[in-house]
C-alpha angles and dihedrals in degrees: 000000000000099000147289112305107164143019120198116206120192107227136185096219119024097193091052092048093046091052091048096051091045095046103032100035097024094230123160122241110238101171141002139173136165091293109032150024123209120207124187128229112179104294094348131082123204112212110205102202127186109254089232092063094050100088090064089061100042108027130169086031113082125246108247119243114261090232095048125116121279116275101175143033123202114204126209119194115231138172097223116029094181092051093047091050090054090051092047092051089049090053092050102258118155107238111214098185145338166329083235128168105228126207089242089069096260133123107217144176129185127213135175133229120224092275093049097258106153124232127183133199118208136192128182114246118227095357101106125266099299125110119231115275115268 
């Protein structure tokens, strides 16, 4: 396996999610159709797929409920967790927790997209100003 290239998130409103990922995370739109929008983050694309289209991709596995408990956390490396949290708040992101200094030597904060998908930002503590390689 060469590496992670895409994440598909099942969303309730593609247009709302597309606007959020463009505005809050500053990602560029690279594709869209009637059922999805794809935004780019470095070497990764995030496919925002209408929840109604998800069964075709994952059957016979069921599509999770939109109000269900979190089952994943996507982490973005940053240089200044507190500064990024402030930017996220100004852009309307829902901050779930943080910044918190973790026992594994990282300063983290967690935030949610409009469908409740959880994202984390993480910065090394006491290791200079550089984000982890990635």
